[in-house]
N, CA and C atoms of all chains as a GROMACS GRO file, in nm:
protein
  636
    1UNK      N    1   3.631   8.596  10.770
    1UNK     CA    2   3.539   8.678  10.851
    1UNK      C    3   3.597   8.696  10.992
    2UNK      N    4   3.602   8.817  11.040
    2UNK     CA    5   3.660   8.843  11.172
    2UNK      C    6   3.550   8.850  11.277
    3UNK      N    7   3.568   8.771  11.382
    3UNK     CA    8   3.474   8.781  11.494
    3UNK      C    9   3.539   8.866  11.602
    4UNK      N   10   3.506   8.994  11.601
    4UNK     CA   11   3.580   9.090  11.682
    4UNK      C   12   3.549   9.081  11.830
    5UNK      N   13   3.435   9.020  11.867
    5UNK     CA   14   3.398   9.020  12.008
    5UNK      C   15   3.468   8.910  12.088
    6UNK      N   16   3.536   8.819  12.020
    6UNK     CA   17   3.605   8.713  12.092
    6UNK      C   18   3.742   8.761  12.140
    7UNK      N   19   3.790   8.695  12.245
    7UNK     CA   20   3.917   8.737  12.307
    7UNK      C   21   4.033   8.653  12.252
    8UNK      N   22   4.156   8.702  12.268
    8UNK     CA   23   4.270   8.627  12.213
    8UNK      C   24   4.285   8.489  12.276
    9UNK      N   25   4.326   8.395  12.192
    9UNK     CA   26   4.338   8.254  12.231
    9UNK      C   27   4.430   8.233  12.351
   10UNK      N   28   4.539   8.310  12.356
   10UNK     CA   29   4.640   8.284  12.460
   10UNK      C   30   4.593   8.318  12.601
   11UNK      N   31   4.482   8.393  12.612
   11UNK     CA   32   4.433   8.429  12.746
   11UNK      C   33   4.353   8.318  12.811
   12UNK      N   34   4.316   8.216  12.733
   12UNK     CA   35   4.225   8.115  12.785
   12UNK      C   36   4.284   8.039  12.904
   13UNK      N   37   4.412   8.009  12.897
   13UNK     CA   38   4.478   7.936  13.006
   13UNK      C   39   4.467   8.014  13.137
   14UNK      N   40   4.478   8.147  13.128
   14UNK     CA   41   4.464   8.229  13.250
   14UNK      C   42   4.320   8.224  13.301
   15UNK      N   43   4.228   8.208  13.208
   15UNK     CA   44   4.088   8.192  13.247
   15UNK      C   45   4.068   8.068  13.333
   16UNK      N   46   4.125   7.955  13.288
   16UNK     CA   47   4.114   7.831  13.367
   16UNK      C   48   4.183   7.846  13.502
   17UNK      N   49   4.302   7.910  13.500
   17UNK     CA   50   4.380   7.927  13.624
   17UNK      C   51   4.300   8.011  13.725
   18UNK      N   52   4.223   8.105  13.675
   18UNK     CA   53   4.141   8.191  13.761
   18UNK      C   54   4.010   8.123  13.800
   19UNK      N   55   3.947   8.057  13.702
   19UNK     CA   56   3.813   8.003  13.724
   19UNK      C   57   3.812   7.884  13.821
   20UNK      N   58   3.902   7.787  13.800
   20UNK     CA   59   3.894   7.663  13.879
   20UNK      C   60   3.914   7.688  14.029
   21UNK      N   61   4.023   7.755  14.070
   21UNK     CA   62   4.036   7.780  14.214
   21UNK      C   63   3.925   7.870  14.269
   22UNK      N   64   3.886   7.972  14.192
   22UNK     CA   65   3.779   8.062  14.240
   22UNK      C   66   3.650   7.985  14.261
   23UNK      N   67   3.617   7.897  14.165
   23UNK     CA   68   3.492   7.821  14.175
   23UNK      C   69   3.498   7.725  14.294
   24UNK      N   70   3.612   7.658  14.312
   24UNK     CA   71   3.625   7.564  14.425
   24UNK      C   72   3.616   7.637  14.559
   25UNK      N   73   3.690   7.749  14.571
   25UNK     CA   74   3.686   7.827  14.696
   25UNK      C   75   3.545   7.883  14.719
   26UNK      N   76   3.480   7.923  14.609
   26UNK     CA   77   3.344   7.976  14.619
   26UNK      C   78   3.246   7.871  14.671
   27UNK      N   79   3.258   7.748  14.617
   27UNK     CA   80   3.171   7.639  14.662
   27UNK      C   81   3.193   7.610  14.810
   28UNK      N   82   3.322   7.603  14.849
   28UNK     CA   83   3.353   7.576  14.990
   28UNK      C   84   3.298   7.688  15.080
   29UNK      N   85   3.305   7.811  15.031
   29UNK     CA   86   3.257   7.926  15.108
   29UNK      C   87   3.106   7.919  15.127
   30UNK      N   88   3.036   7.887  15.020
   30UNK     CA   89   2.888   7.886  15.025
   30UNK      C   90   2.836   7.762  15.099
   31UNK      N   91   2.890   7.645  15.063
   31UNK     CA   92   2.834   7.520  15.115
   31UNK      C   93   2.885   7.491  15.257
   32UNK      N   94   3.018   7.505  15.276
   32UNK     CA   95   3.075   7.466  15.405
   32UNK      C   96   3.110   7.586  15.493
   33UNK      N   97   3.086   7.708  15.441
   33UNK     CA   98   3.119   7.829  15.516
   33UNK      C   99   3.267   7.832  15.553
   34UNK      N  100   3.351   7.782  15.461
   34UNK     CA  101   3.496   7.773  15.487
   34UNK      C  102   3.570   7.879  15.405
   35UNK      N  103   3.657   7.956  15.471
   35UNK     CA  104   3.735   8.058  15.400
   35UNK      C  105   3.883   8.025  15.410
   36UNK      N  106   3.953   8.049  15.300
   36UNK     CA  107   4.098   8.029  15.299
   36UNK      C  108   4.166   8.136  15.384
   37UNK      N  109   4.114   8.258  15.371
   37UNK     CA  110   4.170   8.370  15.448
   37UNK      C  111   4.063   8.478  15.462
   38UNK      N  112   4.098   8.577  15.540
   38UNK     CA  113   4.003   8.686  15.563
   38UNK      C  114   4.066   8.817  15.517
   39UNK      N  115   3.989   8.898  15.446
   39UNK     CA  116   4.041   9.026  15.399
   39UNK      C  117   3.948   9.137  15.450
   40UNK      N  118   3.963   9.171  15.580
   40UNK     CA  119   3.872   9.271  15.637
   40UNK      C  120   3.897   9.409  15.575
   41UNK      N  121   3.789   9.484  15.559
   41UNK     CA  122   3.803   9.619  15.504
   41UNK      C  123   3.744   9.722  15.598
   42UNK      N  124   3.792   9.845  15.581
   42UNK     CA  125   3.770   9.963  15.666
   42UNK      C  126   3.633   9.991  15.722
   43UNK      N  127   3.600  10.117  15.725
   43UNK     CA  128   3.484  10.162  15.803
   43UNK      C  129   3.353  10.131  15.732
   44UNK      N  130   3.247  10.138  15.808
   44UNK     CA  131   3.114  10.117  15.752
   44UNK      C  132   3.060  10.244  15.688
   45UNK      N  133   3.123  10.360  15.716
   45UNK     CA  134   3.074  10.487  15.661
   45UNK      C  135   3.127  10.506  15.521
   46UNK      N  136   3.054  10.578  15.443
   46UNK     CA  137   3.104  10.608  15.308
   46UNK      C  138   2.993  10.593  15.207
   47UNK      N  139   3.031  10.616  15.084
   47UNK     CA  140   2.934  10.614  14.975
   47UNK      C  141   2.871  10.475  14.959
   48UNK      N  142   2.955  10.374  14.971
   48UNK     CA  143   2.905  10.236  14.958
   48UNK      C  144   2.910  10.169  15.095
   49UNK      N  145   2.820  10.074  15.117
   49UNK     CA  146   2.828   9.994  15.239
   49UNK      C  147   2.957   9.913  15.234
   50UNK      N  148   3.030   9.910  15.344
   50UNK     CA  149   3.152   9.830  15.345
   50UNK      C  150   3.113   9.682  15.340
   51UNK      N  151   3.181   9.604  15.261
   51UNK     CA  152   3.144   9.462  15.250
   51UNK      C  153   3.184   9.381  15.372
   52UNK      N  154   3.266   9.440  15.463
   52UNK     CA  155   3.309   9.366  15.581
   52UNK      C  156   3.431   9.282  15.553
   53UNK      N  157   3.416   9.188  15.461
   53UNK     CA  158   3.528   9.101  15.424
   53UNK      C  159   3.530   9.091  15.271
   54UNK      N  160   3.644   9.122  15.214
   54UNK     CA  161   3.654   9.124  15.067
   54UNK      C  162   3.666   8.984  15.004
   55UNK      N  163   3.686   8.882  15.091
   55UNK     CA  164   3.712   8.746  15.041
   55UNK      C  165   3.610   8.700  14.936
   56UNK      N  166   3.481   8.708  14.971
   56UNK     CA  167   3.378   8.658  14.877
   56UNK      C  168   3.365   8.746  14.752
   57UNK      N  169   3.393   8.877  14.767
   57UNK     CA  170   3.389   8.964  14.649
   57UNK      C  171   3.498   8.923  14.549
   58UNK      N  172   3.617   8.898  14.603
   58UNK     CA  173   3.729   8.862  14.516
   58UNK      C  174   3.701   8.728  14.446
   59UNK      N  175   3.645   8.633  14.521
   59UNK     CA  176   3.612   8.503  14.461
   59UNK      C  177   3.507   8.521  14.350
   60UNK      N  178   3.406   8.601  14.379
   60UNK     CA  179   3.299   8.624  14.280
   60UNK      C  180   3.354   8.686  14.152
   61UNK      N  181   3.439   8.785  14.168
   61UNK     CA  182   3.496   8.851  14.050
   61UNK      C  183   3.590   8.755  13.977
   62UNK      N  184   3.662   8.672  14.055
   62UNK     CA  185   3.750   8.570  13.994
   62UNK      C  186   3.672   8.473  13.908
   63UNK      N  187   3.557   8.429  13.958
   63UNK     CA  188   3.475   8.335  13.879
   63UNK      C  189   3.426   8.402  13.751
   64UNK      N  190   3.383   8.528  13.762
   64UNK     CA  191   3.328   8.596  13.644
   64UNK      C  192   3.437   8.622  13.540
   65UNK      N  193   3.550   8.678  13.584
   65UNK     CA  194   3.656   8.708  13.485
   65UNK      C  195   3.713   8.578  13.427
   66UNK      N  196   3.740   8.481  13.514
   66UNK     CA  197   3.790   8.351  13.466
   66UNK      C  198   3.691   8.286  13.371
   67UNK      N  199   3.564   8.290  13.409
   67UNK     CA  200   3.458   8.230  13.327
   67UNK      C  201   3.446   8.297  13.191
   68UNK      N  202   3.453   8.431  13.190
   68UNK     CA  203   3.444   8.503  13.062
   68UNK      C  204   3.561   8.468  12.971
   69UNK      N  205   3.681   8.456  13.029
   69UNK     CA  206   3.799   8.422  12.948
   69UNK      C  207   3.785   8.280  12.891
   70UNK      N  208   3.742   8.185  12.976
   70UNK     CA  209   3.726   8.047  12.928
   70UNK      C  210   3.617   8.040  12.821
   71UNK      N  211   3.510   8.115  12.844
   71UNK     CA  212   3.397   8.109  12.751
   71UNK      C  213   3.428   8.174  12.617
   72UNK      N  214   3.495   8.290  12.620
   72UNK     CA  215   3.499   8.371  12.499
   72UNK      C  216   3.638   8.394  12.438
   73UNK      N  217   3.739   8.320  12.487
   73UNK     CA  218   3.867   8.323  12.415
   73UNK      C  219   3.853   8.233  12.293
   74UNK      N  220   3.916   8.273  12.184
   74UNK     CA  221   3.910   8.192  12.063
   74UNK      C  222   3.971   8.055  12.088
   75UNK      N  223   3.923   7.954  12.019
   75UNK     CA  224   3.988   7.823  12.022
   75UNK      C  225   4.086   7.820  11.903
   76UNK      N  226   4.187   7.728  11.906
   76UNK     CA  227   4.290   7.731  11.802
   76UNK      C  228   4.234   7.722  11.660
   77UNK      N  229   4.129   7.642  11.642
   77UNK     CA  230   4.074   7.624  11.506
   77UNK      C  231   3.943   7.701  11.489
   78UNK      N  232   3.931   7.815  11.557
   78UNK     CA  233   3.809   7.897  11.550
   78UNK      C  234   3.774   7.927  11.403
   79UNK      N  235   3.653   7.892  11.364
   79UNK     CA  236   3.605   7.930  11.231
   79UNK      C  237   3.455   7.955  11.240
   80UNK      N  238   3.391   7.979  11.127
   80UNK     CA  239   3.250   8.021  11.136
   80UNK      C  240   3.158   7.910  11.185
   81UNK      N  241   3.196   7.783  11.162
   81UNK     CA  242   3.112   7.675  11.216
   81UNK      C  243   3.118   7.675  11.368
   82UNK      N  244   3.239   7.696  11.422
   82UNK     CA  245   3.255   7.700  11.568
   82UNK      C  246   3.180   7.822  11.624
   83UNK      N  247   3.178   7.931  11.550
   83UNK     CA  248   3.099   8.048  11.592
   83UNK      C  249   2.951   8.010  11.600
   84UNK      N  250   2.905   7.926  11.506
   84UNK     CA  251   2.764   7.883  11.511
   84UNK      C  252   2.740   7.793  11.632
   85UNK      N  253   2.842   7.714  11.671
   85UNK     CA  254   2.830   7.634  11.793
   85UNK      C  255   2.821   7.725  11.916
   86UNK      N  256   2.894   7.835  11.912
   86UNK     CA  257   2.889   7.931  12.023
   86UNK      C  258   2.748   7.989  12.038
   87UNK      N  259   2.688   8.028  11.926
   87UNK     CA  260   2.553   8.084  11.931
   87UNK      C  261   2.454   7.981  11.986
   88UNK      N  262   2.463   7.860  11.934
   88UNK     CA  263   2.376   7.751  11.979
   88UNK      C  264   2.390   7.731  12.130
   89UNK      N  265   2.515   7.729  12.176
   89UNK     CA  266   2.540   7.704  12.319
   89UNK      C  267   2.490   7.819  12.406
   90UNK      N  268   2.505   7.942  12.354
   90UNK     CA  269   2.461   8.059  12.431
   90UNK      C  270   2.308   8.060  12.445
   91UNK      N  271   2.238   8.030  12.337
   91UNK     CA  272   2.092   8.025  12.342
   91UNK      C  273   2.047   7.912  12.435
   92UNK      N  274   2.110   7.795  12.420
   92UNK     CA  275   2.075   7.678  12.502
   92UNK      C  276   2.097   7.709  12.650
   93UNK      N  277   2.212   7.767  12.683
   93UNK     CA  278   2.242   7.791  12.824
   93UNK      C  279   2.149   7.897  12.883
   94UNK      N  280   2.107   7.994  12.801
   94UNK     CA  281   2.012   8.095  12.850
   94UNK      C  282   1.877   8.030  12.881
   95UNK      N  283   1.827   7.948  12.788
   95UNK     CA  284   1.701   7.876  12.812
   95UNK      C  285   1.711   7.790  12.938
   96UNK      N  286   1.819   7.711  12.946
   96UNK     CA  287   1.835   7.616  13.056
   96UNK      C  288   1.844   7.690  13.189
   97UNK      N  289   1.922   7.798  13.191
   97UNK     CA  290   1.939   7.877  13.312
   97UNK      C  291   1.805   7.931  13.362
   98UNK      N  292   1.728   7.989  13.269
   98UNK     CA  293   1.602   8.050  13.312
   98UNK      C  294   1.494   7.947  13.341
   99UNK      N  295   1.503   7.830  13.278
   99UNK     CA  296   1.410   7.722  13.312
   99UNK      C  297   1.433   7.681  13.458
  100UNK      N  298   1.560   7.666  13.496
  100UNK     CA  299   1.590   7.631  13.635
  100UNK      C  300   1.546   7.743  13.729
  101UNK      N  301   1.566   7.868  13.686
  101UNK     CA  302   1.528   7.981  13.772
  101UNK      C  303   1.376   7.988  13.792
  102UNK      N  304   1.302   7.960  13.685
  102UNK     CA  305   1.155   7.958  13.697
  102UNK      C  306   1.112   7.852  13.798
  103UNK      N  307   1.174   7.734  13.790
  103UNK     CA  308   1.142   7.628  13.888
  103UNK      C  309   1.176   7.674  14.029
  104UNK      N  310   1.291   7.741  14.042
  104UNK     CA  311   1.333   7.787  14.175
  104UNK      C  312   1.238   7.893  14.229
  105UNK      N  313   1.193   7.984  14.140
  105UNK     CA  314   1.099   8.088  14.184
  105UNK      C  315   0.969   8.023  14.230
  106UNK      N  316   0.927   7.919  14.158
  106UNK     CA  317   0.800   7.856  14.190
  106UNK      C  318   0.806   7.771  14.317
  107UNK      N  319   0.919   7.704  14.338
  107UNK     CA  320   0.920   7.602  14.444
  107UNK      C  321   1.013   7.628  14.562
  108UNK      N  322   1.101   7.727  14.550
  108UNK     CA  323   1.195   7.750  14.660
  108UNK      C  324   1.170   7.885  14.724
  109UNK      N  325   1.182   7.889  14.856
  109UNK     CA  326   1.162   8.014  14.929
  109UNK      C  327   1.273   8.033  15.031
  110UNK      N  328   1.282   8.152  15.084
  110UNK     CA  329   1.377   8.186  15.190
  110UNK      C  330   1.520   8.145  15.156
  111UNK      N  331   1.582   8.067  15.247
  111UNK     CA  332   1.723   8.032  15.230
  111UNK      C  333   1.749   7.958  15.100
  112UNK      N  334   1.660   7.867  15.065
  112UNK     CA  335   1.678   7.788  14.943
  112UNK      C  336   1.687   7.879  14.822
  113UNK      N  337   1.597   7.976  14.815
  113UNK     CA  338   1.598   8.067  14.700
  113UNK      C  339   1.721   8.157  14.702
  114UNK      N  340   1.764   8.193  14.823
  114UNK     CA  341   1.884   8.276  14.836
  114UNK      C  342   2.006   8.204  14.777
  115UNK      N  343   2.018   8.076  14.806
  115UNK     CA  344   2.128   7.997  14.748
  115UNK      C  345   2.119   7.994  14.595
  116UNK      N  346   1.998   7.977  14.545
  116UNK     CA  347   1.980   7.974  14.399
  116UNK      C  348   2.024   8.106  14.338
  117UNK      N  349   1.991   8.217  14.404
  117UNK     CA  350   2.030   8.348  14.350
  117UNK      C  351   2.182   8.364  14.347
  118UNK      N  352   2.248   8.311  14.450
  118UNK     CA  353   2.396   8.317  14.452
  118UNK      C  354   2.451   8.241  14.330
  119UNK      N  355   2.404   8.116  14.314
  119UNK     CA  356   2.455   8.035  14.202
  119UNK      C  357   2.415   8.094  14.067
  120UNK      N  358   2.295   8.153  14.064
  120UNK     CA  359   2.243   8.206  13.937
  120UNK      C  360   2.327   8.321  13.881
  121UNK      N  361   2.408   8.382  13.967
  121UNK     CA  362   2.496   8.489  13.917
  121UNK      C  363   2.596   8.433  13.816
  122UNK      N  364   2.626   8.303  13.828
  122UNK     CA  365   2.732   8.245  13.746
  122UNK      C  366   2.685   8.137  13.649
  123UNK      N  367   2.561   8.091  13.666
  123UNK     CA  368   2.522   7.969  13.595
  123UNK      C  369   2.509   7.985  13.443
  124UNK      N  370   2.466   8.102  13.393
  124UNK     CA  371   2.457   8.117  13.247
  124UNK      C  372   2.594   8.088  13.186
  125UNK      N  373   2.696   8.148  13.249
  125UNK     CA  374   2.833   8.133  13.201
  125UNK      C  375   2.880   7.988  13.212
  126UNK      N  376   2.851   7.927  13.326
  126UNK     CA  377   2.895   7.788  13.349
  126UNK      C  378   2.826   7.693  13.252
  127UNK      N  379   2.694   7.708  13.236
  127UNK     CA  380   2.621   7.620  13.142
  127UNK      C  381   2.673   7.640  13.000
  128UNK      N  382   2.702   7.766  12.964
  128UNK     CA  383   2.755   7.793  12.830
  128UNK      C  384   2.889   7.722  12.811
  129UNK      N  385   2.977   7.735  12.911
  129UNK     CA  386   3.111   7.674  12.901
  129UNK      C  387   3.098   7.522  12.883
  130UNK      N  388   3.012   7.460  12.963
  130UNK     CA  389   2.995   7.314  12.955
  130UNK      C  390   2.938   7.276  12.818
  131UNK      N  391   2.830   7.341  12.778
  131UNK     CA  392   2.764   7.307  12.652
  131UNK      C  393   2.857   7.330  12.532
  132UNK      N  394   2.924   7.445  12.530
  132UNK     CA  395   3.010   7.478  12.416
  132UNK      C  396   3.125   7.379  12.404
  133UNK      N  397   3.189   7.348  12.515
  133UNK     CA  398   3.303   7.256  12.508
  133UNK      C  399   3.260   7.114  12.473
  134UNK      N  400   3.143   7.077  12.518
  134UNK     CA  401   3.089   6.945  12.483
  134UNK      C  402   3.060   6.939  12.332
  135UNK      N  403   2.999   7.046  12.280
  135UNK     CA  404   2.972   7.056  12.136
  135UNK      C  405   3.102   7.052  12.055
  136UNK      N  406   3.204   7.119  12.111
  136UNK     CA  407   3.334   7.126  12.045
  136UNK      C  408   3.398   6.988  12.038
  137UNK      N  409   3.388   6.911  12.147
  137UNK     CA  410   3.444   6.774  12.148
  137UNK      C  411   3.372   6.689  12.043
  138UNK      N  412   3.239   6.700  12.040
  138UNK     CA  413   3.161   6.623  11.941
  138UNK      C  414   3.201   6.662  11.800
  139UNK      N  415   3.216   6.794  11.777
  139UNK     CA  416   3.252   6.846  11.645
  139UNK      C  417   3.388   6.793  11.601
  140UNK      N  418   3.484   6.796  11.692
  140UNK     CA  419   3.620   6.752  11.656
  140UNK      C  420   3.627   6.602  11.634
  141UNK      N  421   3.531   6.530  11.695
  141UNK     CA  422   3.529   6.384  11.675
  141UNK      C  423   3.455   6.345  11.548
  142UNK      N  424   3.384   6.444  11.487
  142UNK     CA  425   3.307   6.410  11.367
  142UNK      C  426   3.404   6.369  11.256
  143UNK      N  427   3.362   6.269  11.179
  143UNK     CA  428   3.455   6.205  11.083
  143UNK      C  429   3.510   6.302  10.980
  144UNK      N  430   1.993   7.306  10.138
  144UNK     CA  431   2.072   7.346  10.023
  144UNK      C  432   2.165   7.232   9.982
  145UNK      N  433   2.161   7.201   9.853
  145UNK     CA  434   2.250   7.095   9.802
  145UNK      C  435   2.383   7.157   9.762
  146UNK      N  436   2.489   7.078   9.770
  146UNK     CA  437   2.616   7.128   9.719
  146UNK      C  438   2.698   7.016   9.656
  147UNK      N  439   2.793   7.058   9.572
  147UNK     CA  440   2.875   6.961   9.500
  147UNK      C  441   3.021   6.965   9.546
  148UNK      N  442   3.041   7.008   9.669
  148UNK     CA  443   3.178   7.024   9.720
  148UNK      C  444   3.255   6.891   9.713
  149UNK      N  445   3.187   6.783   9.754
  149UNK     CA  446   3.256   6.654   9.759
  149UNK      C  447   3.301   6.612   9.619
  150UNK      N  448   3.213   6.634   9.522
  150UNK     CA  449   3.243   6.598   9.383
  150UNK      C  450   3.360   6.682   9.332
  151UNK      N  451   3.351   6.814   9.357
  151UNK     CA  452   3.457   6.904   9.311
  151UNK      C  453   3.590   6.870   9.377
  152UNK      N  454   3.582   6.833   9.504
  152UNK     CA  455   3.702   6.798   9.578
  152UNK      C  456   3.769   6.675   9.516
  153UNK      N  457   3.684   6.578   9.481
  153UNK     CA  458   3.736   6.455   9.418
  153UNK      C  459   3.796   6.489   9.281
  154UNK      N  460   3.726   6.577   9.209
  154UNK     CA  461   3.772   6.616   9.076
  154UNK      C  462   3.910   6.685   9.082
  155UNK      N  463   3.930   6.760   9.191
  155UNK     CA  464   4.058   6.829   9.208
  155UNK      C  465   4.157   6.746   9.291
  156UNK      N  466   4.117   6.622   9.320
  156UNK     CA  467   4.203   6.530   9.394
  156UNK      C  468   4.255   6.592   9.524
  157UNK      N  469   4.160   6.639   9.602
  157UNK     CA  470   4.194   6.712   9.725
  157UNK      C  471   4.132   6.639   9.844
  158UNK      N  472   4.204   6.632   9.955
  158UNK     CA  473   4.144   6.576  10.077
  158UNK      C  474   4.066   6.687  10.149
  159UNK      N  475   3.983   6.645  10.244
  159UNK     CA  476   3.910   6.746  10.324
  159UNK      C  477   4.009   6.838  10.394
  160UNK      N  478   4.118   6.780  10.444
  160UNK     CA  479   4.216   6.860  10.518
  160UNK      C  480   4.284   6.963  10.427
  161UNK      N  481   4.315   6.922  10.304
  161UNK     CA  482   4.379   7.016  10.210
  161UNK      C  483   4.286   7.131  10.176
  162UNK      N  484   4.158   7.097  10.151
  162UNK     CA  485   4.060   7.201  10.119
  162UNK      C  486   4.041   7.294  10.239
  163UNK      N  487   4.031   7.233  10.358
  163UNK     CA  488   4.014   7.312  10.481
  163UNK      C  489   4.128   7.411  10.497
  164UNK      N  490   4.248   7.364  10.468
  164UNK     CA  491   4.366   7.449  10.480
  164UNK      C  492   4.359   7.567  10.382
  165UNK      N  493   4.314   7.539  10.261
  165UNK     CA  494   4.307   7.644  10.158
  165UNK      C  495   4.204   7.752  10.192
  166UNK      N  496   4.091   7.711  10.250
  166UNK     CA  497   3.989   7.813  10.277
  166UNK      C  498   3.988   7.855  10.424
  167UNK      N  499   4.088   7.808  10.497
  167UNK     CA  500   4.111   7.850  10.637
  167UNK      C  501   3.994   7.819  10.732
  168UNK      N  502   3.950   7.694  10.727
  168UNK     CA  503   3.853   7.645  10.826
  168UNK      C  504   3.904   7.510  10.876
  169UNK      N  505   3.835   7.454  10.976
  169UNK     CA  506   3.877   7.323  11.024
  169UNK      C  507   3.824   7.214  10.929
  170UNK      N  508   3.890   7.099  10.933
  170UNK     CA  509   3.851   6.990  10.844
  170UNK      C  510   3.706   6.947  10.870
  171UNK      N  511   3.669   6.950  10.998
  171UNK     CA  512   3.533   6.908  11.033
  171UNK      C  513   3.426   7.002  10.974
  172UNK      N  514   3.464   7.127  10.953
  172UNK     CA  515   3.369   7.221  10.891
  172UNK      C  516   3.343   7.180  10.745
  173UNK      N  517   3.449   7.138  10.675
  173UNK     CA  518   3.431   7.088  10.538
  173UNK      C  519   3.337   6.967  10.540
  174UNK      N  520   3.360   6.878  10.637
  174UNK     CA  521   3.276   6.760  10.651
  174UNK      C  522   3.130   6.801  10.672
  175UNK      N  523   3.108   6.898  10.763
  175UNK     CA  524   2.971   6.942  10.792
  175UNK      C  525   2.905   7.004  10.669
  176UNK      N  526   2.983   7.079  10.589
  176UNK     CA  527   2.928   7.140  10.467
  176UNK      C  528   2.893   7.031  10.366
  177UNK      N  529   2.983   6.934  10.350
  177UNK     CA  530   2.959   6.826  10.254
  177UNK      C  531   2.836   6.742  10.291
  178UNK      N  532   2.814   6.728  10.420
  178UNK     CA  533   2.698   6.652  10.468
  178UNK      C  534   2.571   6.737  10.470
  179UNK      N  535   2.580   6.861  10.421
  179UNK     CA  536   2.469   6.958  10.424
  179UNK      C  537   2.418   6.985  10.566
  180UNK      N  538   2.506   6.967  10.664
  180UNK     CA  539   2.468   6.998  10.802
  180UNK      C  540   2.494   7.144  10.832
  181UNK      N  541   2.573   7.207  10.747
  181UNK     CA  542   2.606   7.348  10.771
  181UNK      C  543   2.611   7.422  10.638
  182UNK      N  544   2.544   7.537  10.636
  182UNK     CA  545   2.546   7.623  10.517
  182UNK      C  546   2.650   7.732  10.542
  183UNK      N  547   2.756   7.738  10.461
  183UNK     CA  548   2.862   7.834  10.488
  183UNK      C  549   2.820   7.978  10.457
  184UNK      N  550   2.896   8.072  10.511
  184UNK     CA  551   2.872   8.215  10.483
  184UNK      C  552   2.906   8.245  10.337
  185UNK      N  553   2.866   8.362  10.293
  185UNK     CA  554   2.897   8.405  10.156
  185UNK      C  555   3.048   8.407  10.134
  186UNK      N  556   3.120   8.457  10.233
  186UNK     CA  557   3.266   8.465  10.221
  186UNK      C  558   3.325   8.326  10.197
  187UNK      N  559   3.280   8.231  10.277
  187UNK     CA  560   3.334   8.095  10.265
  187UNK      C  561   3.293   8.032  10.131
  188UNK      N  562   3.169   8.056  10.090
  188UNK     CA  563   3.120   8.003   9.961
  188UNK      C  564   3.205   8.058   9.847
  189UNK      N  565   3.236   8.188   9.855
  189UNK     CA  566   3.319   8.250   9.750
  189UNK      C  567   3.462   8.196   9.753
  190UNK      N  568   3.513   8.169   9.874
  190UNK     CA  569   3.647   8.110   9.883
  190UNK      C  570   3.648   7.971   9.820
  191UNK      N  571   3.542   7.894   9.847
  191UNK     CA  572   3.533   7.760   9.788
  191UNK      C  573   3.531   7.768   9.636
  192UNK      N  574   3.448   7.860   9.585
  192UNK     CA  575   3.438   7.878   9.440
  192UNK      C  576   3.573   7.918   9.382
  193UNK      N  577   3.644   8.003   9.455
  193UNK     CA  578   3.775   8.049   9.410
  193UNK      C  579   3.874   7.932   9.400
  194UNK      N  580   3.874   7.849   9.504
  194UNK     CA  581   3.965   7.733   9.506
  194UNK      C  582   3.935   7.640   9.389
  195UNK      N  583   3.807   7.617   9.363
  195UNK     CA  584   3.769   7.524   9.256
  195UNK      C  585   3.759   7.595   9.120
  196UNK      N  586   3.792   7.723   9.118
  196UNK     CA  587   3.788   7.804   8.996
  196UNK      C  588   3.656   7.790   8.922
  197UNK      N  589   3.551   7.812   9.000
  197UNK     CA  590   3.417   7.804   8.942
  197UNK      C  591   3.330   7.913   9.006
  198UNK      N  592   3.200   7.909   8.976
  198UNK     CA  593   3.109   8.008   9.034
  198UNK      C  594   3.032   7.945   9.150
  199UNK      N  595   2.992   8.029   9.245
  199UNK     CA  596   2.921   7.979   9.363
  199UNK      C  597   2.797   7.898   9.323
  200UNK      N  598   2.727   7.948   9.218
  200UNK     CA  599   2.605   7.878   9.173
  200UNK      C  600   2.634   7.736   9.125
  201UNK      N  601   2.756   7.713   9.082
  201UNK     CA  602   2.792   7.578   9.037
  201UNK      C  603   2.812   7.484   9.156
  202UNK      N  604   2.843   7.542   9.270
  202UNK     CA  605   2.871   7.461   9.390
  202UNK      C  606   2.748   7.440   9.477
  203UNK      N  607   2.661   7.542   9.481
  203UNK     CA  608   2.545   7.535   9.570
  203UNK      C  609   2.416   7.550   9.493
  204UNK      N  610   2.316   7.474   9.538
  204UNK     CA  611   2.185   7.482   9.471
  204UNK      C  612   2.074   7.486   9.576
  205UNK      N  613   1.982   7.582   9.559
  205UNK     CA  614   1.870   7.593   9.652
  205UNK      C  615   1.776   7.475   9.637
  206UNK      N  616   1.717   7.433   9.749
  206UNK     CA  617   1.612   7.330   9.745
  206UNK      C  618   1.480   7.395   9.784
  207UNK      N  619   1.372   7.325   9.761
  207UNK     CA  620   1.239   7.380   9.794
  207UNK      C  621   1.234   7.422   9.941
  208UNK      N  622   1.293   7.338  10.026
  208UNK     CA  623   1.286   7.366  10.171
  208UNK      C  624   1.357   7.497  10.207
  209UNK      N  625   1.448   7.544  10.120
  209UNK     CA  626   1.518   7.670  10.149
  209UNK      C  627   1.427   7.791  10.134
  210UNK      N  628   1.309   7.771  10.072
  210UNK     CA  629   1.215   7.881  10.056
  210UNK      C  630   1.114   7.888  10.170
  211UNK      N  631   1.118   7.785  10.255
  211UNK     CA  632   1.022   7.783  10.366
  211UNK      C  633   1.082   7.849  10.489
  212UNK      N  634   1.002   7.930  10.556
  212UNK     CA  635   1.052   8.000  10.675
  212UNK      C  636   1.053   7.908  10.795
   0.00000   0.00000   0.00000
């Protein structure tokens, strides 16, 4: 059975190479307001509002593309049982993500909620990656 | 769903790894099927039947719980 929506196995390493530094730089940017460099961009006029500095945009896109590659590249022994682990992990991470978001909507306001929204752009993917890989380790250890 | 994969495997003197190799899944998937923790797709069930030169119905049997939603 062919699972056509998954990405080629060999791209996964590039996913990690993109995801880990992007995530670390992103955390430093959000929590400590620290930037590795500045990428200022042109005028404020135009069809879109100028972002001012492209640094955070590039990091955000790096996390998403890296995360998608890590999440959805095939594993070497990909088979239909592993596909079922993927579905389980995707459903679990969606529930978990929105459970946390509901709590945040109920109990956090202003700056606190703003931080949650920033993290929430990536958390479904991150929770999926953690859950799926954990399930995969358990599966491979099964007798 | 009950299955006789383990019995058939023993009858054909095959390890889980050898069977896994023949039907192109991981060894742990064979283990999960044998433990009835995972119900394989039709394609996989037919591959198993092909390897053991039997019919799918000989390998898998419905249980009462399979009729409950």
